[in-house]
C-alpha positions in Angstrom: -13.3 4.1 225.9 -14.9 6.2 222.8 -13.2 7.9 219.9 -14.8 10.3 217.6 -13.1 11.9 214.3 -14.0 15.1 213.6 -14.0 16.1 210.1 -14.0 19.3 209.9 -12.8 22.6 207.4 -11.1 25.5 208.6 -13.2 28.1 206.3 -16.3 26.1 207.6 -19.0 29.2 209.6 -20.8 26.1 211.3 -17.3 24.4 212.5 -16.5 27.8 213.9 -20.6 27.9 215.3 -19.5 24.8 217.6 -17.6 26.6 219.5 -15.6 24.1 222.0 -19.0 22.4 222.5 -17.4 19.0 221.0 -14.8 19.1 223.8 -16.8 19.6 226.3 -18.8 16.3 225.3 -16.0 13.9 224.7 -14.3 14.9 228.2 -18.0 14.1 229.6 -17.9 10.7 228.3 -14.3 10.2 228.5 -14.2 10.1 224.3 -11.0 10.7 222.6 -11.3 12.9 219.4 -9.3 12.7 216.7 -9.3 16.1 214.3 -9.4 15.4 210.6 -9.2 19.3 208.2 -10.6 18.6 204.9 -11.4 20.2 201.5 -15.2 20.7 202.1 -15.6 22.3 198.2 -13.9 19.0 197.0 -16.1 16.8 199.1 -19.3 19.5 197.0 -17.7 18.6 194.3 -17.8 14.6 195.0 -21.5 14.4 197.1 -23.7 16.7 195.5 -22.9 19.4 197.3 -23.4 22.9 195.9 -20.4 25.3 196.9 -22.4 28.1 198.8 -22.2 31.3 195.8 -23.4 29.2 193.4 -26.6 28.1 195.5 -30.2 28.9 194.9 -31.8 32.5 196.0 -33.5 30.6 198.4 -30.6 28.8 200.3 -28.5 31.9 200.0 -31.0 33.8 201.5 -31.9 31.3 204.2 -28.3 30.8 205.0 -28.3 35.2 205.9 -30.8 34.2 208.7 -29.8 30.6 210.1 -26.1 31.6 210.3 -26.8 34.7 212.7 -29.3 32.9 214.6 -27.0 30.0 215.5 -24.5 32.5 216.9 -26.9 34.4 218.6 -27.1 30.6 220.3 -24.1 29.7 221.1 -23.5 33.1 222.3 -20.6 34.0 219.5 -19.5 36.8 217.7 -20.4 36.6 213.9 -20.3 38.5 210.3 -21.9 36.9 208.3 -19.9 38.5 204.7 -15.9 38.5 206.9 -13.4 40.6 204.6 -11.6 37.7 204.2 -13.9 35.1 203.1 -13.5 32.7 200.8 -9.5 32.1 201.0 -7.3 29.5 201.1 -7.9 27.1 203.8 -5.1 24.6 202.9 -1.9 26.3 204.7 -4.3 26.7 208.0 -5.3 22.9 207.7 -1.8 22.0 206.7 -0.5 23.8 210.3 -3.5 22.0 212.0 -2.1 19.4 210.4 1.6 19.4 211.7 -0.1 20.4 215.0 -1.7 17.3 215.6 1.2 15.4 215.3 3.5 17.4 217.2 1.1 17.3 220.3 1.4 19.7 223.2 -1.0 22.0 222.6 -5.1 21.9 222.9 -6.4 21.4 219.1 -9.9 21.9 220.0 -8.5 25.7 221.3 -6.6 25.9 217.7 -9.7 24.6 215.4 -11.8 27.7 217.7 -8.6 30.2 217.0 -8.8 29.8 213.4 -12.9 29.9 212.7 -13.5 32.3 215.0 -10.2 35.1 212.9 -12.0 34.6 209.9 -16.2 34.2 211.3 -15.5 37.2 214.2 -12.0 39.1 213.8 -11.8 40.0 209.9 -8.8 37.9 209.8 -7.3 36.1 207.0 -6.6 32.7 208.1 -4.2 32.3 204.6 -1.5 34.1 206.2 1.2 33.5 208.6 1.4 35.2 210.5 -2.4 35.1 211.2 -2.0 31.1 211.8 1.2 31.6 214.1 -1.1 34.0 216.1 -3.7 30.8 216.6 -1.1 28.3 217.2 0.5 30.4 219.5 -2.9 30.9 221.5 -3.6 27.0 221.4 -0.4 26.1 222.9 2.0 24.9 219.9 4.6 26.1 218.4 3.9 28.9 216.5 7.4 27.9 214.0 4.6 25.0 212.8 3.0 26.9 210.7 6.3 26.8 208.1 7.2 23.2 208.6 5.5 19.6 207.8 3.9 21.2 203.9 4.3 18.2 202.3 3.0 15.8 205.4 0.1 18.4 205.9 -1.0 18.6 202.1 -0.7 14.6 202.0 -2.9 14.4 205.3 -5.7 17.4 203.8 -6.0 15.0 200.9 -5.9 11.8 202.6 -8.8 13.2 204.4 -11.0 14.5 202.0 -10.4 10.6 200.5 -11.6 9.6 203.9 -14.1 11.5 204.4 -15.9 10.6 201.0 -15.4 7.3 202.0 -17.2 7.5 205.1 -19.9 9.0 203.8 -18.5 13.2 205.1 -21.4 15.3 202.7 -20.7 18.9 204.9 -18.5 20.3 208.5 -18.7 19.7 210.5 -19.2 15.9 210.5 -18.5 13.6 213.7 -18.1 10.1 213.3 -17.8 7.9 216.2 -15.9 4.5 216.9 -19.7 2.9 215.9 -20.3 4.3 213.0 -22.7 7.0 214.1 -22.7 10.0 212.3 -23.8 13.2 212.6 -23.8 16.5 210.4 -23.8 20.0 211.6 -22.7 21.8 214.6 -26.4 21.7 216.0 -26.2 18.0 216.1 -23.7 18.0 219.0 -26.5 17.1 221.5 -27.8 14.8 219.7 -24.1 13.3 219.7 -23.8 13.3 223.3 -27.2 12.1 224.1 -25.8 9.1 221.8 -22.4 8.8 223.7 -24.8 8.4 226.8 -27.1 5.6 225.5 -29.8 7.8 225.3 -30.4 7.9 220.9 
């Protein structure tokens, strides 16, 4: 059975634009998925990336055109300048890790609910009430937002170390059990083809 490690940031617009397409591809191929939320800014600092606010104006302008285009292609509502971005992504990542450890809900939906809250619903994903609503929507106990903070922090830090070691430099980033790497929501079709043996 194929396996995919998904490194993502709860603050990433591209993780939001992935929707739940990865989950559909995984189900199609009978693949399992492990979700690994990590500190994307920490990864940028260690892999040669630049935070969006510090990029050259050419890159900023291109991003401003490309994100709405990708949202339209994905059929997802999108706000290029959400009210609560950037914000602290750690609390939502810790809650996600607690949910993954607890089981019983839909992790793909949880990732989408958190990122959608930021990029389409003008909500601050650093706030407990928003995180609890996302947990509830995805079938998890909202109280998970209040528990497992220490374990969440440790796993979040470990995920960053693992990401850097395995060649991750952006989000979302997909790595198969054979070591094939795919960066970005616009590479999900390539991942699908790879799992089918066509790439």
